[in-house]
MOPAC internal coordinates of N, CA, C and O (Angstrom, degrees):
PM7 1SCF
backbone

  N    0.0000 0     0.00 0     0.00 0    0    0    0
  C    1.4601 1     0.00 0     0.00 0    1    0    0
  C    1.5275 1   109.08 1     0.00 0    2    1    0
  O    1.2310 1   121.05 1   -45.94 1    3    2    1
  N    1.3244 1   115.60 1   134.06 1    3    2    1
  C    1.4529 1   120.97 1   175.63 1    5    3    2
  C    1.5189 1   109.27 1   -79.49 1    6    5    3
  O    1.2310 1   120.86 1   -52.86 1    7    6    5
  N    1.3303 1   115.96 1   127.14 1    7    6    5
  C    1.4619 1   121.05 1   173.19 1    9    7    6
  C    1.5250 1   106.41 1  -103.87 1   10    9    7
  O    1.2310 1   121.21 1   -64.77 1   11   10    9
  N    1.3300 1   115.29 1   115.23 1   11   10    9
  C    1.4534 1   121.25 1  -175.76 1   13   11   10
  C    1.5182 1   110.01 1  -128.45 1   14   13   11
  O    1.2310 1   121.26 1   -14.09 1   15   14   13
  N    1.3363 1   115.20 1   165.91 1   15   14   13
  C    1.4642 1   120.56 1   178.24 1   17   15   14
  C    1.5123 1   109.81 1  -140.31 1   18   17   15
  O    1.2310 1   121.34 1   -33.70 1   19   18   17
  N    1.3191 1   115.05 1   146.30 1   19   18   17
  C    1.4570 1   122.78 1   169.80 1   21   19   18
  C    1.5165 1   105.95 1  -117.47 1   22   21   19
  O    1.2310 1   120.47 1   -57.46 1   23   22   21
  N    1.3236 1   116.70 1   122.54 1   23   22   21
  C    1.4611 1   121.46 1  -178.90 1   25   23   22
  C    1.5245 1   107.66 1  -112.86 1   26   25   23
  O    1.2310 1   121.18 1   -58.21 1   27   26   25
  N    1.3443 1   115.36 1   121.79 1   27   26   25
  C    1.4630 1   119.34 1   177.01 1   29   27   26
  C    1.5152 1   109.17 1  -113.09 1   30   29   27
  O    1.2310 1   121.59 1   -27.29 1   31   30   29
  N    1.3185 1   114.56 1   152.71 1   31   30   29
  C    1.4610 1   120.42 1  -178.26 1   33   31   30
  C    1.5236 1   108.59 1  -116.51 1   34   33   31
  O    1.2310 1   121.16 1   -48.48 1   35   34   33
  N    1.3244 1   115.38 1   131.52 1   35   34   33
  C    1.4598 1   121.41 1  -179.97 1   37   35   34
  C    1.5233 1   107.93 1  -153.60 1   38   37   35
  O    1.2310 1   120.15 1   -40.46 1   39   38   37
  N    1.3163 1   117.32 1   139.54 1   39   38   37
  C    1.4619 1   118.93 1   177.75 1   41   39   38
  C    1.5275 1   110.90 1   -52.71 1   42   41   39
  O    1.2310 1   120.88 1   -45.27 1   43   42   41
  N    1.3030 1   115.93 1   134.73 1   43   42   41
  C    1.4621 1   125.10 1   177.25 1   45   43   42
  C    1.5270 1   114.31 1    70.99 1   46   45   43
  O    1.2310 1   119.60 1  -171.02 1   47   46   45
  N    1.3362 1   118.36 1     8.98 1   47   46   45
  C    1.4643 1   119.35 1   174.77 1   49   47   46
  C    1.5215 1   108.60 1   -69.82 1   50   49   47
  O    1.2310 1   121.14 1   -38.70 1   51   50   49
  N    1.3138 1   115.43 1   141.30 1   51   50   49
  C    1.4641 1   122.67 1  -179.37 1   53   51   50
  C    1.5248 1   107.58 1  -120.26 1   54   53   51
  O    1.2310 1   120.39 1   -62.02 1   55   54   53
  N    1.3115 1   116.86 1   117.98 1   55   54   53
  C    1.4695 1   120.81 1  -174.13 1   57   55   54
  C    1.5236 1   113.86 1   -63.55 1   58   57   55
  O    1.2310 1   119.77 1   157.70 1   59   58   57
  N    1.2962 1   118.04 1   -22.30 1   59   58   57
  C    1.4735 1   120.59 1   177.42 1   61   59   58
  C    1.5271 1   110.66 1   -79.12 1   62   61   59
  O    1.2310 1   120.54 1   144.58 1   63   62   61
  N    1.3072 1   116.57 1   -35.42 1   63   62   61
  C    1.4630 1   122.07 1  -176.72 1   65   63   62
  C    1.5317 1   112.53 1   -91.10 1   66   65   63
  O    1.2310 1   120.30 1   139.53 1   67   66   65
  N    1.3178 1   117.03 1   -40.47 1   67   66   65
  C    1.4644 1   121.89 1  -174.53 1   69   67   66
  C    1.5270 1   109.24 1   -97.87 1   70   69   67
  O    1.2310 1   121.83 1  -104.47 1   71   70   69
  N    1.3299 1   114.10 1    75.53 1   71   70   69
  C    1.4630 1   121.71 1  -174.43 1   73   71   70
  C    1.5203 1   108.82 1  -149.02 1   74   73   71
  O    1.2310 1   121.18 1   -37.95 1   75   74   73
  N    1.3228 1   115.34 1   142.05 1   75   74   73
  C    1.4527 1   120.37 1   178.71 1   77   75   74
  C    1.5262 1   109.03 1  -150.98 1   78   77   75
  O    1.2310 1   120.83 1   -26.76 1   79   78   77
  N    1.3221 1   116.02 1   153.24 1   79   78   77
  C    1.4628 1   121.55 1   175.85 1   81   79   78
  C    1.5153 1   108.08 1  -122.29 1   82   81   79
  O    1.2310 1   121.22 1   -50.58 1   83   82   81
  N    1.3233 1   115.27 1   129.42 1   83   82   81
  C    1.4583 1   122.38 1   176.59 1   85   83   82
  C    1.5207 1   106.63 1  -116.02 1   86   85   83
  O    1.2310 1   120.57 1   -58.05 1   87   86   85
  N    1.3129 1   116.51 1   121.95 1   87   86   85
  C    1.4620 1   120.45 1  -177.37 1   89   87   86
  C    1.5253 1   110.38 1  -114.31 1   90   89   87
  O    1.2310 1   121.06 1   -51.20 1   91   90   89
  N    1.3231 1   115.59 1   128.80 1   91   90   89
  C    1.4547 1   122.37 1   172.26 1   93   91   90
  C    1.5329 1   106.11 1  -118.55 1   94   93   91
  O    1.2310 1   119.35 1    -6.89 1   95   94   93
  N    1.3054 1   118.84 1   173.11 1   95   94   93
  C    1.4642 1   118.67 1   177.58 1   97   95   94
  C    1.5334 1   113.89 1   -59.91 1   98   97   95
  O    1.2310 1   120.07 1   152.75 1   99   98   97
  N    1.3428 1   117.47 1   -27.25 1   99   98   97
  C    1.4652 1   119.63 1  -176.17 1  101   99   98
  C    1.5264 1   114.57 1  -107.58 1  102  101   99
  O    1.2310 1   120.00 1   157.22 1  103  102  101
  N    1.3398 1   117.61 1   -22.78 1  103  102  101
  C    1.4659 1   120.64 1  -174.23 1  105  103  102
  C    1.5212 1   110.19 1  -137.57 1  106  105  103
  O    1.2310 1   121.38 1   -43.49 1  107  106  105
  N    1.3204 1   114.97 1   136.51 1  107  106  105
  C    1.4628 1   121.24 1   168.71 1  109  107  106
  C    1.5214 1   105.91 1  -111.59 1  110  109  107
  O    1.2310 1   120.95 1   -68.00 1  111  110  109
  N    1.3385 1   115.79 1   112.00 1  111  110  109
  C    1.4530 1   121.66 1  -176.19 1  113  111  110
  C    1.5205 1   110.29 1  -107.32 1  114  113  111
  O    1.2310 1   121.10 1   -57.08 1  115  114  113
  N    1.3100 1   115.50 1   122.92 1  115  114  113
  C    1.4585 1   121.73 1   174.63 1  117  115  114
  C    1.5233 1   107.23 1  -100.81 1  118  117  115
  O    1.2310 1   120.40 1   -53.97 1  119  118  117
  N    1.3199 1   116.85 1   126.03 1  119  118  117
  C    1.4625 1   122.82 1   177.84 1  121  119  118
  C    1.5224 1   107.11 1  -109.22 1  122  121  119
  O    1.2310 1   120.71 1   -52.81 1  123  122  121
  N    1.3255 1   116.25 1   127.19 1  123  122  121
  C    1.4643 1   120.62 1  -176.15 1  125  123  122
  C    1.5170 1   109.68 1  -134.87 1  126  125  123
  O    1.2310 1   120.77 1   -46.22 1  127  126  125
  N    1.3273 1   116.12 1   133.78 1  127  126  125
  C    1.4571 1   121.64 1   173.15 1  129  127  126
  C    1.5082 1   110.81 1   -98.59 1  130  129  127
  O    1.2310 1   120.44 1   -41.33 1  131  130  129
  N    1.3208 1   116.76 1   138.67 1  131  130  129
  C    1.4654 1   122.23 1   177.24 1  133  131  130
  C    1.5230 1   108.71 1  -128.56 1  134  133  131
  O    1.2310 1   120.84 1   -24.84 1  135  134  133
  N    1.3169 1   115.99 1   155.16 1  135  134  133
  C    1.4523 1   120.90 1  -176.97 1  137  135  134
  C    1.5164 1   115.35 1   -94.68 1  138  137  135
  O    1.2310 1   120.08 1   165.99 1  139  138  137
  N    1.3410 1   117.45 1   -14.01 1  139  138  137
  C    1.4621 1   120.59 1  -179.50 1  141  139  138
  C    1.5270 1   109.31 1  -166.24 1  142  141  139
  O    1.2310 1   120.85 1    -4.53 1  143  142  141
  N    1.3204 1   115.98 1   175.47 1  143  142  141
  C    1.4595 1   120.42 1  -177.45 1  145  143  142
  C    1.5330 1   112.25 1   -64.85 1  146  145  143
  O    1.2310 1   120.34 1   140.72 1  147  146  145
  N    1.3157 1   116.95 1   -39.28 1  147  146  145
  C    1.4651 1   120.31 1   179.90 1  149  147  146
  C    1.5265 1   110.35 1   -58.72 1  150  149  147
  O    1.2310 1   120.26 1   135.64 1  151  150  149
  N    1.3159 1   117.10 1   -44.36 1  151  150  149
  C    1.4658 1   121.22 1   177.61 1  153  151  150
  C    1.5191 1   110.93 1   -65.05 1  154  153  151
  O    1.2310 1   120.33 1   142.36 1  155  154  153
  N    1.3280 1   116.98 1   -37.64 1  155  154  153
  C    1.4685 1   120.70 1   179.31 1  157  155  154
  C    1.5169 1   111.13 1   -61.41 1  158  157  155
  O    1.2310 1   120.55 1   136.61 1  159  158  157
  N    1.3184 1   116.56 1   -43.39 1  159  158  157
  C    1.4687 1   120.43 1   179.50 1  161  159  158
  C    1.5231 1   110.14 1   -60.57 1  162  161  159
  O    1.2310 1   120.24 1   134.78 1  163  162  161
  N    1.3030 1   117.15 1   -45.22 1  163  162  161
  C    1.4695 1   120.93 1   179.01 1  165  163  162
  C    1.5299 1   110.86 1   -61.65 1  166  165  163
  O    1.2310 1   120.43 1   135.15 1  167  166  165
  N    1.3231 1   116.78 1   -44.85 1  167  166  165
  C    1.4592 1   121.57 1  -178.26 1  169  167  166
  C    1.5232 1   111.50 1   -63.76 1  170  169  167
  O    1.2310 1   119.87 1   134.07 1  171  170  169
  N    1.3327 1   117.85 1   -45.93 1  171  170  169
  C    1.4666 1   118.24 1  -177.57 1  173  171  170
  C    1.5207 1   111.53 1   -67.35 1  174  173  171
  O    1.2310 1   120.03 1   146.97 1  175  174  173
  N    1.3079 1   117.55 1   -33.03 1  175  174  173
  C    1.4718 1   119.71 1   174.58 1  177  175  174
  C    1.5282 1   110.22 1   -61.14 1  178  177  175
  O    1.2310 1   120.22 1   137.00 1  179  178  177
  N    1.3371 1   117.19 1   -43.00 1  179  178  177
  C    1.4672 1   121.74 1   178.03 1  181  179  178
  C    1.5297 1   111.20 1   -65.62 1  182  181  179
  O    1.2310 1   120.51 1   137.39 1  183  182  181
  N    1.3279 1   116.64 1   -42.61 1  183  182  181
  C    1.4599 1   120.51 1  -179.06 1  185  183  182
  C    1.5239 1   111.89 1   -62.02 1  186  185  183
  O    1.2310 1   120.46 1   137.32 1  187  186  185
  N    1.3076 1   116.73 1   -42.68 1  187  186  185
  C    1.4630 1   120.58 1   178.90 1  189  187  186
  C    1.5279 1   110.01 1   -63.17 1  190  189  187
  O    1.2310 1   120.36 1   139.76 1  191  190  189
  N    1.3086 1   116.93 1   -40.24 1  191  190  189
  C    1.4698 1   120.58 1   177.53 1  193  191  190
  C    1.5294 1   111.15 1   -62.80 1  194  193  191
  O    1.2310 1   120.15 1   152.77 1  195  194  193
  N    1.3302 1   117.32 1   -27.23 1  195  194  193
  C    1.4669 1   122.36 1   179.26 1  197  195  194
  C    1.5269 1   112.54 1   -86.26 1  198  197  195
  O    1.2310 1   120.20 1  -176.64 1  199  198  197
  N    1.3179 1   117.23 1     3.36 1  199  198  197
  C    1.4568 1   120.48 1   176.63 1  201  199  198
  C    1.5108 1   116.06 1    96.39 1  202  201  199
  O    1.2310 1   119.78 1  -171.36 1  203  202  201
  N    1.3209 1   118.02 1     8.64 1  203  202  201
  C    1.4642 1   120.91 1   176.44 1  205  203  202
  C    1.5324 1   108.07 1   -67.20 1  206  205  203
  O    1.2310 1   120.82 1   -51.17 1  207  206  205
  N    1.3370 1   116.03 1   128.83 1  207  206  205
  C    1.4581 1   120.13 1  -177.30 1  209  207  206
  C    1.5130 1   114.78 1  -108.99 1  210  209  207
  O    1.2310 1   120.42 1   170.29 1  211  210  209
  N    1.3383 1   116.81 1    -9.71 1  211  210  209
  C    1.4674 1   121.27 1   179.58 1  213  211  210
  C    1.5214 1   108.54 1  -142.30 1  214  213  211
  O    1.2310 1   120.83 1   -49.70 1  215  214  213
  N    1.3293 1   116.02 1   130.30 1  215  214  213
  C    1.4606 1   121.49 1  -178.75 1  217  215  214
  C    1.5166 1   108.15 1  -126.55 1  218  217  215
  O    1.2310 1   120.86 1   -52.28 1  219  218  217
  N    1.3327 1   115.96 1   127.72 1  219  218  217
  C    1.4577 1   120.82 1   174.92 1  221  219  218
  C    1.5186 1   107.86 1  -114.11 1  222  221  219
  O    1.2310 1   121.15 1   -45.98 1  223  222  221
  N    1.3231 1   115.41 1   134.02 1  223  222  221
  C    1.4542 1   121.88 1  -178.98 1  225  223  222
  C    1.5159 1   110.20 1  -104.57 1  226  225  223
  O    1.2310 1   120.57 1   -38.36 1  227  226  225
  N    1.3238 1   116.52 1   141.64 1  227  226  225
  C    1.4571 1   120.67 1   178.82 1  229  227  226
  C    1.5210 1   110.27 1   -69.56 1  230  229  227
  O    1.2310 1   121.25 1   -11.02 1  231  230  229
  N    1.3127 1   115.22 1   168.98 1  231  230  229
  C    1.4634 1   121.30 1  -176.36 1  233  231  230
  C    1.5211 1   113.55 1   -69.49 1  234  233  231
  O    1.2310 1   119.82 1   169.47 1  235  234  233
  N    1.3176 1   117.96 1   -10.53 1  235  234  233
  C    1.4561 1   120.31 1   176.77 1  237  235  234
  C    1.5174 1   112.94 1   -69.55 1  238  237  235
  O    1.2310 1   120.38 1   161.81 1  239  238  237
  N    1.3214 1   116.88 1   -18.19 1  239  238  237
  C    1.4575 1   120.93 1   177.68 1  241  239  238
  C    1.5203 1   108.66 1   -78.51 1  242  241  239
  O    1.2310 1   120.43 1   -62.85 1  243  242  241
  N    1.3090 1   116.79 1   117.15 1  243  242  241
  C    1.4587 1   120.81 1   173.91 1  245  243  242
  C    1.5168 1   109.60 1   -79.84 1  246  245  243
  O    1.2310 1   121.02 1     6.16 1  247  246  245
  N    1.3053 1   115.65 1  -173.84 1  247  246  245
  C    1.4628 1   121.09 1  -178.23 1  249  247  246
  C    1.5329 1   111.91 1   -58.74 1  250  249  247
  O    1.2310 1   120.27 1   138.70 1  251  250  249
  N    1.3163 1   117.09 1   -41.30 1  251  250  249
  C    1.4591 1   120.90 1  -179.46 1  253  251  250
  C    1.5258 1   111.58 1   -66.42 1  254  253  251
  O    1.2310 1   120.60 1   140.29 1  255  254  253
  N    1.3309 1   116.46 1   -39.71 1  255  254  253
  C    1.4636 1   120.07 1   178.47 1  257  255  254
  C    1.5132 1   111.97 1   -66.14 1  258  257  255
  O    1.2310 1   120.64 1   137.44 1  259  258  257
  N    1.3283 1   116.38 1   -42.56 1  259  258  257
  C    1.4662 1   120.51 1   177.53 1  261  259  258
  C    1.5190 1   109.68 1   -61.56 1  262  261  259
  O    1.2310 1   120.09 1   136.26 1  263  262  261
  N    1.3272 1   117.44 1   -43.74 1  263  262  261
  C    1.4643 1   121.14 1   179.93 1  265  263  262
  C    1.5248 1   111.13 1   -61.75 1  266  265  263
  O    1.2310 1   120.04 1   139.62 1  267  266  265
  N    1.3308 1   117.52 1   -40.38 1  267  266  265
  C    1.4633 1   120.71 1   179.51 1  269  267  266
  C    1.5255 1   111.09 1   -64.17 1  270  269  267
  O    1.2310 1   120.54 1   138.46 1  271  270  269
  N    1.3295 1   116.58 1   -41.54 1  271  270  269
  C    1.4689 1   120.73 1   178.90 1  273  271  270
  C    1.5218 1   110.30 1   -67.45 1  274  273  271
  O    1.2310 1   120.57 1   134.68 1  275  274  273
  N    1.3247 1   116.51 1   -45.32 1  275  274  273
  C    1.4679 1   120.61 1   179.84 1  277  275  274
  C    1.5294 1   110.59 1   -58.51 1  278  277  275
  O    1.2310 1   120.47 1   137.79 1  279  278  277
  N    1.3092 1   116.72 1   -42.21 1  279  278  277
  C    1.4620 1   121.04 1   178.64 1  281  279  278
  C    1.5298 1   110.69 1   -64.96 1  282  281  279
  O    1.2310 1   119.96 1   138.23 1  283  282  281
  N    1.3232 1   117.67 1   -41.77 1  283  282  281
  C    1.4696 1   121.75 1  -179.38 1  285  283  282
  C    1.5270 1   111.41 1   -65.79 1  286  285  283
  O    1.2310 1   120.49 1   142.82 1  287  286  285
  N    1.3283 1   116.66 1   -37.18 1  287  286  285
  C    1.4679 1   121.04 1  -179.18 1  289  287  286
  C    1.5308 1   110.62 1   -70.70 1  290  289  287
  O    1.2310 1   120.70 1   146.77 1  291  290  289
  N    1.3386 1   116.26 1   -33.23 1  291  290  289
  C    1.4638 1   121.64 1   173.90 1  293  291  290
  C    1.5322 1   112.78 1    53.49 1  294  293  291
  O    1.2310 1   121.01 1  -133.10 1  295  294  293
  N    1.3383 1   115.67 1    46.90 1  295  294  293
  C    1.4725 1   122.52 1   177.46 1  297  295  294
  C    1.5263 1   114.50 1    63.61 1  298  297  295
  O    1.2310 1   119.47 1  -164.12 1  299  298  297
  N    1.3139 1   118.62 1    15.88 1  299  298  297
  C    1.4727 1   120.69 1   176.71 1  301  299  298
  C    1.5225 1   111.57 1   -87.36 1  302  301  299
  O    1.2310 1   120.34 1   169.79 1  303  302  301
  N    1.3330 1   116.95 1   -10.21 1  303  302  301
  C    1.4652 1   123.32 1   175.78 1  305  303  302
  C    1.5194 1   106.59 1  -152.81 1  306  305  303
  O    1.2310 1   120.51 1   -23.22 1  307  306  305
  N    1.3269 1   116.62 1   156.78 1  307  306  305
  C    1.4622 1   119.40 1   174.48 1  309  307  306
  C    1.5230 1   108.31 1   -84.41 1  310  309  307
  O    1.2310 1   120.82 1   -31.91 1  311  310  309
  N    1.3152 1   116.03 1   148.09 1  311  310  309
  C    1.4597 1   121.62 1  -178.65 1  313  311  310
  C    1.5245 1   108.65 1  -121.62 1  314  313  311
  O    1.2310 1   120.93 1   -53.88 1  315  314  313
  N    1.3292 1   115.82 1   126.12 1  315  314  313
  C    1.4575 1   122.49 1   175.72 1  317  315  314
  C    1.5114 1   109.39 1  -118.33 1  318  317  315
  O    1.2310 1   121.04 1   -16.88 1  319  318  317
  N    1.3188 1   115.61 1   163.12 1  319  318  317
  C    1.4588 1   120.16 1  -173.96 1  321  319  318
  C    1.5250 1   110.84 1  -138.82 1  322  321  319
  O    1.2310 1   120.74 1   -48.22 1  323  322  321
  N    1.3228 1   116.19 1   131.78 1  323  322  321
  C    1.4595 1   121.73 1   165.75 1  325  323  322
  C    1.5230 1   104.65 1   -83.02 1  326  325  323
  O    1.2310 1   119.06 1   -42.69 1  327  326  325
  N    1.3072 1   119.40 1   137.31 1  327  326  325
  C    1.4583 1   119.15 1  -171.34 1  329  327  326
  C    1.5234 1   112.47 1  -126.03 1  330  329  327
  O    1.2310 1   121.08 1   -52.95 1  331  330  329
  N    1.3253 1   115.54 1   127.05 1  331  330  329
  C    1.4590 1   124.98 1   163.13 1  333  331  330
  C    1.5264 1   104.53 1  -125.25 1  334  333  331
  O    1.2310 1   119.52 1   -31.04 1  335  334  333
  N    1.3167 1   118.53 1   148.96 1  335  334  333
  C    1.4620 1   118.89 1   172.39 1  337  335  334
  C    1.5203 1   109.78 1   -69.44 1  338  337  335
  O    1.2310 1   121.44 1   142.70 1  339  338  337
  N    1.3297 1   114.84 1   -37.30 1  339  338  337
  C    1.4592 1   121.40 1   174.22 1  341  339  338
  C    1.5229 1   106.42 1  -133.08 1  342  341  339
  O    1.2310 1   120.16 1   -26.24 1  343  342  341
  N    1.3169 1   117.30 1   153.76 1  343  342  341
  C    1.4581 1   120.69 1  -174.11 1  345  343  342
  C    1.5228 1   110.70 1  -108.92 1  346  345  343
  O    1.2310 1   120.04 1   -54.44 1  347  346  345
  N    1.3346 1   117.52 1   125.56 1  347  346  345
  C    1.4590 1   119.98 1  -178.64 1  349  347  346
  C    1.5246 1   113.88 1   -64.83 1  350  349  347
  O    1.2310 1   119.73 1   154.60 1  351  350  349
  N    1.3217 1   118.12 1   -25.40 1  351  350  349
  C    1.4599 1   120.89 1   179.10 1  353  351  350
  C    1.5145 1   113.82 1   -85.15 1  354  353  351
  O    1.2310 1   120.70 1   175.38 1  355  354  353
  N    1.3374 1   116.27 1    -4.62 1  355  354  353
  C    1.4646 1   120.98 1   179.49 1  357  355  354
  C    1.5315 1   110.09 1  -119.36 1  358  357  355
  O    1.2310 1   121.07 1  -138.99 1  359  358  357
  N    1.3242 1   115.56 1    41.01 1  359  358  357
  C    1.4596 1   122.76 1   177.59 1  361  359  358
  C    1.5215 1   112.40 1    57.29 1  362  361  359
  O    1.2310 1   120.40 1  -144.41 1  363  362  361
  N    1.3380 1   116.83 1    35.59 1  363  362  361
  C    1.4540 1   120.99 1   176.49 1  365  363  362
  C    1.5108 1   114.60 1    73.17 1  366  365  363
  O    1.2310 1   120.27 1  -157.57 1  367  366  365
  N    1.3349 1   117.10 1    22.43 1  367  366  365
  C    1.4647 1   121.01 1  -178.71 1  369  367  366
  C    1.5189 1   109.94 1  -117.79 1  370  369  367
  O    1.2310 1   120.94 1   -17.04 1  371  370  369
  N    1.2997 1   115.80 1   162.96 1  371  370  369
  C    1.4673 1   121.88 1   171.33 1  373  371  370
  C    1.5249 1   108.15 1   -84.93 1  374  373  371
  O    1.2310 1   120.80 1   -28.58 1  375  374  373
  N    1.3133 1   116.08 1   151.42 1  375  374  373
  C    1.4558 1   119.52 1   174.59 1  377  375  374
  C    1.5124 1   112.47 1   -57.61 1  378  377  375
  O    1.2310 1   120.20 1   152.78 1  379  378  377
  N    1.3452 1   117.22 1   -27.22 1  379  378  377
  C    1.4649 1   120.26 1   178.38 1  381  379  378
  C    1.5219 1   111.09 1   -60.88 1  382  381  379
  O    1.2310 1   120.00 1   147.95 1  383  382  381
  N    1.3199 1   117.61 1   -32.05 1  383  382  381
  C    1.4660 1   120.57 1   178.96 1  385  383  382
  C    1.5209 1   112.01 1   -75.70 1  386  385  383
  O    1.2310 1   120.47 1   152.85 1  387  386  385
  N    1.3300 1   116.70 1   -27.15 1  387  386  385
  C    1.4649 1   120.38 1  -172.41 1  389  387  386
  C    1.5189 1   114.45 1  -100.90 1  390  389  387
  O    1.2310 1   120.35 1   146.18 1  391  390  389
  N    1.3283 1   116.93 1   -33.82 1  391  390  389
  C    1.4557 1   119.53 1  -171.81 1  393  391  390
  C    1.4962 1   111.54 1  -115.81 1  394  393  391
  O    1.2310 1   120.10 1   180.00 1  395  394  393

């Protein structure tokens, strides 16, 4: 079974509260909300320790946020990215401008 995670970033998201697991016969997907890049780094480190092998980041993560997550994962999981140049849920800005 593939253990994967989708991490989204939103102001005031709390990774302990804004979390869900969806299990199918082939994939167990953990969805986690974080409030900033620092929280994202902490969360992905925990997810990798729990056996998550694939992490996808929402489009709110700018280049700097993706780099921070990639560095934290340290090749223990693959990292993918949904990409917008600007994010409609972040007032038309990149996470790099906000976090």
